[in-house]
C-alpha positions as CSV (number, residue, x, y, z in Angstrom):
1,M,77.5,71.9,-160.4
2,K,76.1,70.1,-163.5
3,Y,74.0,72.9,-164.7
4,R,75.0,76.6,-164.2
5,G,71.9,78.4,-165.4
6,V,70.0,81.6,-165.8
7,A,66.3,82.4,-166.5
8,Y,66.0,84.1,-169.9
9,Y,63.1,85.9,-171.5
10,P,63.9,86.2,-175.2
11,E,60.2,87.0,-176.0
12,Y,60.7,90.3,-174.1
13,W,63.9,91.5,-175.9
14,P,64.6,92.2,-179.6
15,E,65.8,89.1,-181.4
16,E,68.8,91.0,-182.7
17,R,70.0,91.2,-179.1
18,W,70.1,87.4,-178.6
19,A,73.5,87.0,-180.1
20,E,75.1,89.4,-177.6
21,D,73.3,87.8,-174.7
22,I,74.5,84.4,-175.8
23,R,78.1,85.7,-176.0
24,L,77.9,87.1,-172.5
25,M,76.4,83.9,-171.2
26,Q,79.2,81.9,-172.7
27,E,81.8,84.2,-171.1
28,A,80.0,83.8,-167.8
29,G,80.2,80.0,-167.9
30,I,76.5,79.6,-168.2
31,N,75.5,76.2,-169.7
32,L,71.7,76.3,-169.1
33,V,68.9,78.8,-169.8
34,R,65.4,78.5,-168.5
35,V,62.8,79.9,-170.9
36,G,59.1,80.0,-171.7
37,E,57.2,80.1,-168.4
38,F,55.5,83.4,-169.1
39,A,55.5,83.3,-172.9
40,W,52.1,82.0,-173.9
41,T,51.0,85.1,-175.8
42,A,54.3,85.0,-177.8
43,L,53.8,81.3,-178.5
44,E,50.1,81.5,-179.3
45,P,48.9,85.1,-180.0
46,A,45.4,83.9,-180.9
47,E,43.6,80.6,-180.3
48,G,45.1,77.9,-182.5
49,R,47.6,80.3,-184.2
50,L,50.9,78.8,-182.9
51,T,54.1,80.8,-183.4
52,L,56.8,78.6,-182.1
53,E,59.4,79.5,-184.7
54,W,61.1,82.2,-182.6
55,L,61.5,79.7,-179.7
56,Q,62.9,77.2,-182.2
57,R,65.5,79.7,-183.4
58,L,66.5,80.4,-179.9
59,V,66.9,76.7,-179.0
60,E,69.0,76.2,-182.1
61,Q,71.2,79.2,-181.3
62,M,71.7,78.0,-177.7
63,G,72.6,74.6,-179.0
64,A,75.2,76.0,-181.3
65,A,76.7,77.8,-178.3
66,S,76.7,74.6,-176.3
67,I,74.0,76.0,-173.9
68,N,71.3,73.6,-172.7
69,V,67.6,74.6,-172.4
70,M,65.1,74.1,-169.6
71,L,61.8,74.6,-171.4
72,C,58.9,75.7,-169.4
73,T,55.2,75.3,-170.0
74,P,53.7,78.8,-170.1
75,T,50.6,78.0,-168.1
76,A,51.2,80.4,-165.2
77,T,50.1,83.3,-167.3
78,P,47.1,82.6,-169.6
79,P,46.8,85.1,-172.5
80,A,44.2,87.8,-172.6
81,W,42.4,86.2,-175.6
82,L,41.9,83.0,-173.5
83,T,40.5,84.7,-170.4
84,D,38.3,87.0,-172.6
85,Q,36.8,84.3,-174.8
86,Y,36.5,81.8,-172.0
87,P,35.8,83.8,-168.8
88,E,34.9,80.5,-167.0
89,V,38.6,79.7,-166.7
90,S,39.3,82.7,-164.4
91,L,39.9,82.2,-160.7
92,V,36.8,83.1,-158.7
93,A,37.4,84.7,-155.3
94,V,35.5,83.7,-152.2
95,D,33.1,86.6,-152.7
96,G,32.1,85.2,-156.2
97,R,34.2,87.8,-158.1
98,P,36.3,86.5,-161.0
99,L,39.8,87.9,-161.2
100,E,40.6,90.3,-163.9
101,H,43.4,89.8,-166.5
102,G,46.8,91.4,-165.8
103,R,48.3,89.3,-163.1
104,R,49.5,85.7,-163.0
105,R,48.0,82.4,-161.9
106,H,44.6,84.0,-162.2
107,Y,43.3,80.7,-163.6
108,C,41.3,77.9,-162.1
109,P,43.6,74.8,-162.1
110,T,40.6,72.3,-162.1
111,H,38.4,73.8,-164.8
112,P,38.2,71.4,-167.9
113,V,38.3,74.3,-170.3
114,Y,41.5,75.6,-169.0
115,R,42.9,72.1,-168.8
116,R,42.0,71.6,-172.5
117,H,44.0,74.7,-173.5
118,V,46.9,73.7,-171.2
119,R,47.1,70.3,-172.8
120,R,47.0,71.8,-176.3
121,I,49.9,74.2,-175.8
122,T,51.9,71.7,-173.9
123,E,51.5,69.1,-176.6
124,A,52.4,71.5,-179.3
125,M,55.6,72.5,-177.5
126,S,56.6,69.0,-176.6
127,R,56.0,67.7,-180.1
128,K,58.1,70.6,-181.6
129,F,61.1,70.4,-179.2
130,S,61.4,66.8,-178.1
131,R,63.9,66.2,-180.9
132,Y,66.4,68.8,-179.7
133,A,69.2,67.3,-177.7
134,N,70.0,70.5,-175.8
135,V,66.4,70.6,-174.4
136,V,67.5,68.7,-171.3
137,S,64.6,69.3,-169.0
138,W,61.1,70.7,-168.6
139,Q,59.6,72.9,-165.9
140,L,55.8,72.7,-165.5
141,D,54.1,76.1,-165.0
142,N,55.8,78.3,-162.4
143,E,55.6,78.2,-158.6
144,L,52.4,76.4,-158.4
145,G,50.1,77.6,-155.6
146,P,47.5,80.2,-154.7
147,E,49.5,83.2,-155.8
148,S,46.3,85.1,-156.6
149,G,44.2,83.3,-154.0
150,W,42.2,80.1,-154.0
151,C,39.5,79.4,-156.6
152,H,35.9,79.1,-155.4
153,C,34.1,78.7,-158.7
154,H,31.1,76.4,-159.2
155,Y,33.3,73.8,-160.9
156,C,35.8,73.7,-157.9
157,Q,32.9,73.4,-155.5
158,S,31.4,70.4,-157.4
159,Q,34.8,68.7,-157.7
160,F,35.4,69.2,-154.0
161,R,32.1,67.3,-153.4
162,V,33.2,64.5,-155.7
163,W,36.6,64.3,-153.9
164,L,34.7,64.0,-150.6
165,Q,32.4,61.3,-151.9
166,Q,35.4,59.3,-153.0
167,R,37.1,59.8,-149.6
168,Y,34.2,59.1,-147.3
169,G,31.7,57.1,-149.4
170,S,28.6,58.4,-147.7
171,L,27.4,61.6,-146.2
172,A,26.8,59.8,-142.9
173,E,30.5,58.8,-142.8
174,L,31.6,62.3,-143.6
175,N,29.4,63.7,-140.7
176,R,30.8,61.1,-138.4
177,R,34.4,61.7,-139.3
178,W,34.1,65.5,-139.3
179,G,32.2,65.4,-136.0
180,T,29.5,67.8,-137.3
181,R,27.1,67.5,-134.4
182,F,28.6,70.7,-132.9
183,W,26.6,73.9,-133.8
184,S,24.2,71.6,-135.9
185,V,26.6,71.7,-138.8
186,E,25.4,68.2,-139.9
187,Y,24.9,68.0,-143.7
188,S,21.8,66.3,-145.2
189,A,22.8,66.6,-148.9
190,W,26.1,66.8,-150.7
191,E,25.1,70.0,-152.4
192,Q,25.2,71.8,-149.0
193,I,29.0,71.4,-148.7
194,R,31.3,74.0,-150.0
195,L,35.0,74.6,-149.9
196,A,35.8,75.8,-146.4
197,H,37.4,79.1,-145.5
198,G,37.7,81.4,-142.5
199,D,36.3,80.3,-139.1
200,Q,34.8,77.0,-140.1
201,Y,35.1,73.4,-139.0
202,S,38.7,72.4,-138.7
203,A,38.0,69.1,-140.3
204,A,36.4,70.8,-143.3
205,L,39.4,73.2,-143.6
206,L,41.8,70.3,-143.4
207,D,40.0,68.5,-146.2
208,T,39.9,71.7,-148.2
209,S,43.7,71.9,-147.9
210,R,44.0,68.3,-149.0
211,F,41.8,68.9,-152.0
212,R,43.6,72.1,-153.1
213,S,46.9,70.3,-152.9
214,D,45.6,67.3,-154.9
215,C,44.2,69.7,-157.6
216,F,47.6,71.3,-158.2
217,V,49.3,67.9,-158.2
218,D,46.9,66.6,-160.8
219,F,47.3,69.8,-162.8
220,A,51.1,69.1,-163.0
221,A,50.7,65.4,-163.6
222,E,48.5,66.0,-166.6
223,Q,51.1,68.2,-168.2
224,A,53.8,65.7,-167.4
225,R,51.8,62.9,-169.1
226,V,51.5,65.0,-172.3
227,I,55.2,65.7,-172.4
228,R,56.2,62.1,-171.8
229,T,53.9,61.0,-174.7
230,Q,56.2,63.0,-177.0
231,S,59.4,62.6,-175.1
232,P,59.5,59.5,-172.9
233,R,63.0,60.3,-171.5
234,A,62.3,63.9,-170.7
235,V,63.5,65.1,-167.3
236,I,60.4,66.9,-165.9
237,T,60.2,69.1,-162.8
238,T,58.6,72.2,-161.5
239,N,59.8,74.9,-159.2
240,G,58.7,74.7,-155.6
241,M,59.2,77.2,-152.9
242,G,60.5,77.0,-149.3
243,P,61.6,76.5,-146.7
244,L,58.2,75.0,-145.8
245,Y,55.5,75.7,-148.4
246,P,52.1,74.8,-147.0
247,P,49.7,74.9,-150.0
248,I,51.0,71.8,-151.8
249,N,52.3,68.5,-150.5
250,Y,55.7,68.4,-152.2
251,Y,56.2,64.8,-151.5
252,D,53.1,64.1,-153.6
253,L,54.0,66.7,-156.3
254,F,57.6,65.8,-156.9
255,G,56.9,62.1,-156.4
256,L,55.2,62.2,-159.8
257,L,58.1,64.1,-161.4
258,D,61.8,63.3,-162.1
259,V,63.6,66.0,-160.0
260,A,62.8,68.0,-156.9
261,A,63.5,71.7,-157.5
262,D,63.1,74.8,-155.3
263,D,63.1,78.5,-155.9
264,L,65.4,79.7,-153.2
265,Y,66.2,83.4,-152.7
266,F,68.7,83.5,-150.0
267,D,67.8,87.0,-148.8
268,I,64.3,85.9,-147.9
269,A,65.0,83.5,-145.1
270,T,67.8,83.2,-142.5
271,Q,70.6,80.9,-143.5
272,D,69.3,78.1,-141.3
273,G,65.9,78.4,-143.1
274,N,67.7,78.2,-146.4
275,A,69.6,75.1,-145.3
276,M,66.3,73.6,-144.1
277,A,64.8,74.2,-147.5
278,M,67.6,72.5,-149.3
279,D,67.7,69.5,-146.9
280,L,63.9,69.1,-147.4
281,H,64.2,69.2,-151.2
282,R,67.2,66.9,-151.2
283,N,65.1,64.2,-149.4
284,I,62.0,64.4,-151.5
285,K,63.5,62.2,-154.1
286,P,65.6,59.6,-152.2
287,G,69.2,59.3,-153.4
288,Q,68.8,62.2,-155.9
289,S,70.3,65.6,-156.1
290,F,67.9,68.5,-156.1
291,W,67.8,71.6,-158.3
292,I,67.4,75.3,-157.6
293,N,65.4,76.8,-160.5
294,E,65.5,80.3,-159.3
295,T,67.9,82.2,-157.0
296,G,69.0,85.8,-156.9
297,S,72.2,87.6,-157.9
298,G,70.6,90.9,-156.7
299,A,67.9,91.9,-154.3
300,L,64.5,90.4,-154.6
301,S,62.9,93.8,-154.7
302,H,64.7,97.1,-154.8
303,D,66.8,96.8,-151.7
304,K,70.6,96.4,-151.3
305,V,72.1,93.7,-153.4
306,P,74.1,90.9,-151.8
307,T,77.9,91.3,-151.9
308,H,80.0,89.5,-154.4
309,G,81.1,87.2,-151.6
310,Q,77.6,86.4,-150.5
311,V,76.6,85.3,-153.9
312,R,79.5,82.9,-153.9
313,A,78.9,81.6,-150.3
314,W,75.2,81.0,-151.1
315,G,76.1,79.0,-154.2
316,Y,78.5,76.8,-152.3
317,A,75.9,76.2,-149.6
318,A,73.7,74.8,-152.3
319,L,76.4,72.7,-153.8
320,A,77.4,71.4,-150.4
321,R,73.9,70.2,-149.7
322,G,73.4,68.3,-152.9
323,C,72.3,70.8,-155.6
324,E,73.3,69.9,-159.1
325,S,71.4,72.7,-161.1
326,Y,71.7,76.3,-160.0
327,C,69.7,78.9,-162.0
328,F,69.8,82.7,-161.4
329,F,66.7,84.7,-161.9
330,R,67.1,86.5,-164.2
331,W,69.4,87.4,-167.0
332,R,68.4,91.0,-167.4
333,T,66.4,93.4,-165.3
334,C,63.1,94.1,-167.1
335,L,62.0,97.5,-168.2
336,S,58.3,97.1,-167.3
337,G,55.9,95.0,-165.4
338,Q,55.3,93.9,-161.8
339,E,58.9,92.5,-161.4
340,Q,60.8,95.4,-162.9
341,E,62.6,95.9,-159.6
342,L,63.9,92.3,-159.5
343,Q,67.5,92.8,-160.4
344,G,68.9,90.7,-163.2
345,V,72.4,89.4,-163.7
346,I,73.0,92.3,-166.1
347,E,71.5,95.8,-165.9
348,Y,68.3,96.9,-167.5
349,S,70.6,98.8,-169.9
350,G,71.9,95.4,-171.1
351,R,75.4,96.1,-169.7
352,P,77.3,93.5,-167.5
353,R,78.4,95.0,-164.2
354,L,78.8,93.9,-160.6
355,R,76.2,91.2,-160.5
356,Y,77.4,89.7,-163.8
357,A,81.0,89.6,-162.4
358,A,79.8,87.8,-159.3
359,V,77.9,85.2,-161.3
360,Q,80.8,84.8,-163.8
361,D,83.4,84.3,-161.0
362,L,81.2,81.7,-159.3
363,Y,80.3,79.8,-162.5
364,R,83.9,79.8,-163.8
365,E,85.2,78.5,-160.5
366,W,82.6,75.7,-160.5
367,A,83.6,74.8,-164.0
368,R,87.3,74.5,-163.0
369,L,86.3,72.4,-159.9
370,E,83.9,70.2,-161.8
371,P,86.3,67.3,-162.5
372,Q,87.0,67.0,-158.7
373,L,83.4,67.4,-157.5
374,T,81.3,65.6,-160.1
375,A,81.3,62.2,-158.5
376,L,80.7,63.3,-154.9
377,P,78.0,61.4,-153.0
378,L,75.1,63.3,-151.4
379,P,75.4,64.4,-147.8
380,T,74.3,61.8,-145.2
381,A,72.6,62.3,-141.9
382,E,71.9,60.3,-138.8
383,V,69.1,62.6,-137.7
384,T,65.7,63.0,-139.3
385,M,62.7,65.1,-138.8
386,L,59.3,64.0,-139.9
387,L,57.2,66.4,-141.9
388,D,53.5,65.5,-142.2
389,Y,51.4,67.8,-144.4
390,D,48.3,66.7,-142.6
391,V,49.7,67.9,-139.4
392,L,50.8,71.2,-140.9
393,W,47.4,71.7,-142.5
394,G,45.7,70.6,-139.2
395,Y,47.4,73.4,-137.3
396,Q,46.5,75.9,-140.0
397,A,42.9,74.7,-139.8
398,S,42.6,75.2,-136.1
399,R,42.3,78.5,-134.3
400,V,45.6,78.0,-132.5
401,D,48.1,78.2,-135.3
402,S,48.4,81.9,-134.7
403,H,49.7,80.9,-131.3
404,V,51.8,77.9,-132.2
405,H,53.1,79.0,-135.7
406,Y,53.8,75.4,-136.7
407,T,56.2,76.2,-139.5
408,Q,58.2,78.5,-137.2
409,L,58.3,75.7,-134.6
410,F,59.6,73.3,-137.2
411,Q,62.4,75.7,-138.2
412,Q,63.3,76.4,-134.6
413,V,63.9,72.7,-134.0
414,Y,65.9,72.4,-137.2
415,R,67.9,75.5,-136.3
416,A,69.2,73.9,-133.1
417,F,70.8,71.1,-135.1
418,Y,72.0,73.5,-137.8
419,Q,73.9,75.6,-135.2
420,R,75.8,72.5,-134.2
421,N,76.4,71.6,-137.9
422,V,74.6,68.3,-137.4
423,P,73.1,67.1,-140.7
424,V,69.4,66.6,-140.8
425,D,67.1,64.8,-143.3
426,I,63.5,65.8,-143.5
427,L,61.1,62.9,-144.4
428,P,57.4,62.2,-144.6
429,P,56.2,59.8,-141.9
430,E,55.6,56.9,-144.4
431,R,59.3,56.9,-145.4
432,D,61.6,54.3,-143.8
433,F,63.5,55.9,-140.9
434,S,64.8,52.8,-139.3
435,H,68.5,53.5,-140.2
436,Y,68.7,56.8,-138.4
437,Q,69.9,57.2,-134.9
438,L,67.8,60.2,-133.8
439,L,64.2,60.8,-134.9
440,V,62.6,64.1,-134.2
441,L,58.8,64.5,-134.0
442,P,57.9,68.2,-134.3
443,S,54.5,68.2,-132.6
444,L,53.2,65.3,-134.7
445,M,49.7,65.4,-133.4
446,M,48.4,62.8,-135.9
447,V,49.8,59.3,-135.3
448,D,48.0,56.2,-136.5
449,E,48.6,52.7,-135.2
450,A,50.9,51.8,-138.1
451,L,53.2,54.7,-137.5
452,A,53.0,54.1,-133.7
453,A,54.2,50.5,-134.2
454,R,57.1,51.7,-136.4
455,L,58.1,54.3,-133.7
456,R,58.0,51.6,-131.0
457,A,60.2,49.3,-133.2
458,F,62.6,52.2,-133.8
459,V,63.3,52.6,-130.1
460,E,63.4,48.8,-129.5
461,H,66.2,48.6,-132.1
462,G,68.3,51.3,-130.4
463,G,67.0,54.6,-131.8
464,T,66.3,57.7,-129.9
465,I,63.1,59.8,-130.3
466,L,62.8,63.5,-129.4
467,S,59.2,64.7,-129.4
468,M,57.8,68.2,-129.1
469,P,54.4,68.6,-127.3
470,Q,51.0,67.8,-128.7
471,L,52.0,64.3,-129.9
472,A,49.4,61.9,-131.0
473,C,46.4,63.9,-129.7
474,R,44.2,64.2,-132.8
475,D,42.8,62.0,-135.5
476,R,43.3,62.4,-139.2
477,N,40.3,64.8,-139.4
478,D,41.9,67.2,-136.9
479,N,39.6,66.2,-134.1
480,Y,40.9,65.6,-130.6
481,L,41.0,62.0,-129.5
482,P,39.0,61.2,-126.4
483,D,42.0,59.9,-124.4
484,C,45.2,61.0,-122.7
485,A,48.0,61.8,-125.2
486,P,50.2,60.5,-126.7
487,V,47.5,58.0,-127.7
488,G,49.2,54.7,-128.6
489,L,52.6,55.9,-127.4
490,R,52.1,56.4,-123.6
491,E,54.0,53.3,-122.7
492,L,56.8,54.2,-125.1
493,F,57.3,57.6,-123.5
494,G,56.3,56.5,-120.0
495,L,53.9,59.4,-119.5
496,R,50.4,60.7,-120.1
497,V,49.3,64.2,-121.0
498,E,46.3,65.1,-118.9
499,G,45.7,68.5,-120.5
500,G,47.3,71.8,-121.3
501,M,46.9,75.5,-121.8
502,Y,47.7,78.1,-124.4
503,L,49.7,81.0,-123.1
504,R,48.1,84.0,-124.8
505,N,46.6,85.7,-121.8
506,H,43.6,88.0,-121.7
507,T,42.9,87.5,-118.0
508,G,44.8,90.5,-116.5
509,P,42.8,93.5,-115.4
510,D,43.8,95.5,-118.5
511,Q,44.1,92.6,-120.9
512,A,40.4,92.0,-121.7
513,L,39.6,90.3,-125.0
514,W,36.4,92.4,-125.6
515,V,38.0,95.8,-126.1
516,P,38.3,97.8,-129.3
517,E,42.0,97.0,-129.5
518,A,42.5,93.6,-127.9
519,R,45.3,93.7,-125.4
520,F,47.0,90.5,-124.4
521,A,50.3,89.2,-123.1
522,D,52.1,86.1,-124.5
523,E,53.2,84.5,-121.3
524,T,56.7,83.0,-121.1
525,P,56.9,80.8,-118.0
526,R,60.4,79.7,-116.9
527,V,61.6,76.1,-116.8
528,R,64.7,74.4,-115.6
529,I,66.4,71.4,-117.1
530,N,69.5,69.4,-116.2
531,G,71.4,68.3,-119.4
532,P,74.8,67.1,-120.4
533,D,76.1,70.7,-120.3
534,G,74.7,71.4,-116.8
535,E,71.7,73.3,-115.7
536,T,69.8,75.5,-118.1
537,I,67.0,77.9,-117.2
538,G,64.9,79.4,-120.0
539,T,61.4,80.2,-121.0
540,V,58.6,78.5,-123.0
541,R,56.0,79.9,-125.2
542,S,52.6,79.3,-126.8
543,W,51.6,76.0,-125.0
544,M,52.4,74.0,-121.9
545,E,51.1,70.6,-120.9
546,D,50.0,69.0,-117.7
547,V,52.1,65.7,-117.7
548,E,51.9,62.8,-115.3
549,I,55.0,60.6,-115.4
550,E,54.2,56.8,-115.3
551,D,57.5,55.1,-116.0
552,A,60.1,57.7,-116.9
553,E,62.6,60.2,-115.5
554,E,62.1,63.9,-115.1
555,L,64.9,66.0,-116.5
556,G,63.3,69.4,-116.2
557,S,60.3,71.1,-114.7
558,F,58.2,74.3,-114.9
559,L,59.1,77.0,-112.4
560,D,56.1,79.4,-113.0
561,N,52.4,79.4,-113.6
562,D,49.9,76.9,-112.2
563,F,52.2,74.2,-113.6
564,A,55.1,75.1,-111.3
565,G,56.8,71.9,-110.3
566,R,55.2,69.8,-113.0
567,P,57.4,67.9,-115.5
568,F,58.7,69.7,-118.6
569,L,61.4,67.4,-120.1
570,I,60.8,63.7,-119.6
571,A,63.1,60.8,-120.6
572,R,62.6,57.1,-120.7
573,Q,65.5,54.8,-121.3
574,R,64.7,51.4,-122.9
575,Q,67.1,48.5,-123.1
576,A,68.4,49.7,-126.5
577,G,66.9,53.1,-127.2
578,S,65.4,56.0,-125.5
579,T,62.7,58.7,-125.7
580,L,62.6,62.4,-124.8
581,Y,59.4,64.4,-124.5
582,C,59.2,68.1,-124.3
583,A,56.0,69.4,-122.7
584,A,56.1,73.0,-124.1
585,Y,57.7,75.0,-126.9
586,P,61.1,76.1,-125.6
587,D,63.1,79.3,-126.3
588,P,66.3,78.9,-128.5
589,A,68.7,78.4,-125.6
590,L,66.5,75.7,-124.1
591,M,66.0,74.1,-127.5
592,E,69.8,73.9,-127.9
593,A,70.1,72.2,-124.5
594,I,67.3,69.7,-125.3
595,V,69.0,68.8,-128.6
596,A,72.3,68.3,-126.8
597,E,70.5,65.9,-124.4
598,A,69.0,64.0,-127.3
599,L,72.4,63.7,-129.1
600,S,74.1,62.5,-125.9
601,R,71.7,59.5,-126.0
602,T,73.0,58.5,-129.5
603,Q,76.3,57.4,-131.0
604,I,76.3,60.6,-133.2
605,A,79.6,62.4,-133.1
606,P,78.7,66.1,-133.8
607,P,81.1,68.1,-135.8
608,P,83.2,70.7,-134.0
609,R,81.3,73.7,-132.8
610,L,82.0,76.7,-135.0
611,P,80.7,80.3,-134.7
612,E,77.1,80.8,-135.8
613,Y,76.5,80.7,-139.5
614,V,79.8,79.1,-140.3
615,E,78.8,75.8,-142.0
616,I,80.5,72.5,-142.1
617,V,79.0,70.1,-144.7
618,T,80.6,66.9,-145.8
619,R,80.0,65.1,-149.1
620,G,82.0,61.9,-149.3
621,D,85.7,62.8,-148.7
622,V,85.2,66.5,-149.3
623,T,84.3,68.9,-146.5
624,F,82.8,72.3,-147.3
625,L,83.6,75.2,-144.9
626,I,81.4,78.2,-145.6
627,N,81.4,81.5,-143.7
628,H,78.1,83.4,-144.0
629,R,79.5,86.2,-141.6
630,K,81.3,89.5,-142.2
631,E,84.0,88.6,-139.7
632,T,87.1,86.6,-140.6
633,I,87.0,83.1,-139.0
634,T,90.1,81.0,-138.3
635,I,89.6,77.2,-137.9
636,P,92.2,74.7,-136.8
637,V,92.6,71.8,-139.2
638,E,94.6,68.8,-138.2
639,A,94.7,67.2,-141.6
640,G,93.4,67.7,-145.1
641,E,94.1,68.6,-148.7
642,A,92.8,72.0,-150.0
643,L,90.8,72.0,-153.2
644,L,89.8,75.6,-152.7
645,G,90.5,78.3,-150.1
646,D,93.1,79.5,-147.7
647,Y,94.5,76.5,-145.8
648,H,98.1,76.5,-144.5
649,G,100.0,76.2,-141.3
650,G,97.4,73.9,-139.8
651,Q,94.5,76.3,-140.1
652,V,91.8,77.5,-142.5
653,T,91.2,81.2,-142.7
654,L,87.8,82.2,-143.9
655,G,87.3,85.9,-144.8
656,A,84.0,87.5,-145.0
657,Y,81.6,85.2,-146.9
658,D,84.6,83.0,-147.8
659,V,84.7,79.3,-148.7
660,C,87.2,76.5,-148.3
661,L,87.0,72.9,-149.7
662,L,89.1,70.2,-148.1
663,R,89.6,66.6,-149.0
664,N,90.0,64.1,-146.1
665,A,89.8,66.9,-143.5
666,V,90.1,66.6,-139.8
667,I,88.6,69.8,-138.3
668,G,89.9,70.9,-134.9
669,E,88.2,72.8,-132.1
670,R,88.4,76.4,-130.9
671,A,87.7,78.4,-134.0
672,T,88.3,82.1,-133.5
673,V,86.5,85.2,-134.8
674,A,88.7,88.1,-135.8
């Protein structure tokens, strides 16, 4: 791990404490501190009165201790003097009420007055600190997004209309593309259009999501331009969130920056969700490692802290998947404020105890291993999933996302590969995917002709495509296409979708919609498929499609509902490649069988099956074996050289949350759980 970091808030603690903190950081093996993201008041207590000297002293002391600095712009928390003197910079809620001071990200990211102050403080900081060699990177703001809600101020409304005019050119074209004839929504003047919210046209909601994302991307880009003016070689990033964070298109955001970075608290998501977040961020910048700018050594709130071993296992999971900067939040538990329950590496008393010991052991171990792991290549994958933010926003814009839960569907598909320890890349549709063997389309409901042509070419050259339902059924404005799906791809899949139904049922005698407490049943019809592992019977949820096969093979069918006997899993074999189409959202057991069928149609050799949440990840000639379970796991290994862990007598023994690193490993079958 290149950078072994911690988030530090020197503005909060007495300066006479700094020397002790630095000493403890050195003893813990820390070589990076992240500072400044909430320090605007300390840096500028009144407009134009800059007090950067304390930060300068800190940077110099860190440099003397051989500790690098990630400097953050403090724009997530505007000071009280700013919001008081310039109330127009405050975020305005949908009801027209400006937010009061005392939280964070209560600013309007588009307002020119706030942008002016942001440029000024960013320029002052970058001019002051660009000459310090130990300032190795910059973080812009902090966790960009609608933390305090979306802004609906007059300026945002006017900018949204400008954005729409640039996108559509004329009001007539906007009305045509949005399809506003329904309910007489048609607009006759630009001033009639406002940012969409609630139960409004899905096309308007989708464009609102696009505009919101573009605003935050532009907000970050402006800060990056200011820093690069003073320091052209600066490494600039910001801290994203995951696994899938809908408000901002991260491919756009990090495409303008130098490194993709995530805030990943491993106790928030399941481990497969954490792995998906890391695989996504590793693929945002092709061929580059990603960073984790925040992670926890304690509980995110006030709950039980992770064990010593879990902190270590989570760290190695990040290292295995390509992380090169790992930063704990935070150094010391705060005495006050909204985050006083977020446990730091050391206690609020300032004393190093259990969490400090866990971080120290991990970072010192990484420092010892660094000569053997520095040159490792990134993990490689033969499977890729396509993530299209327009599709994600399109589901959110429609009434049915509460049924489909698109982000959950995406993770469910990923999980089936994770359970088999099959590496997966996550790419935007415009990225080149021709070198993969298996391409997964998780309900990619928007497919233009250019993408359709690339999908056809992928199969013609020997690739396999696995698609979930609702493929190529809507246009880029979230309107249904007046044709049988998948439009432009029916010949490729050998089928046509005649219709479908959502499975939230209000039709039973005691399931009426119009009652004080709406009663409903989420139907789960059964299906049967025949795969490489034999027959599997399972259930489906949310949505099922009425499919007619034109030139394909039925591998599974529905057993219940009006669709009983209709196709559920449809395959088409081409001369070189093949396609699989799933006509409903399957339960986990079915999903695993479908993934097995898809893999059987490729040349991919899956790693040995291990118990759930025991990971195998390979980087070059080094294989990481990581146990995220409490139980001891024994894994047969036919060959390998141990860099770390218990390997002898032809087997690896992984205790609770244990790790083993092997060079040139050949992993055997039949792992056992103690």
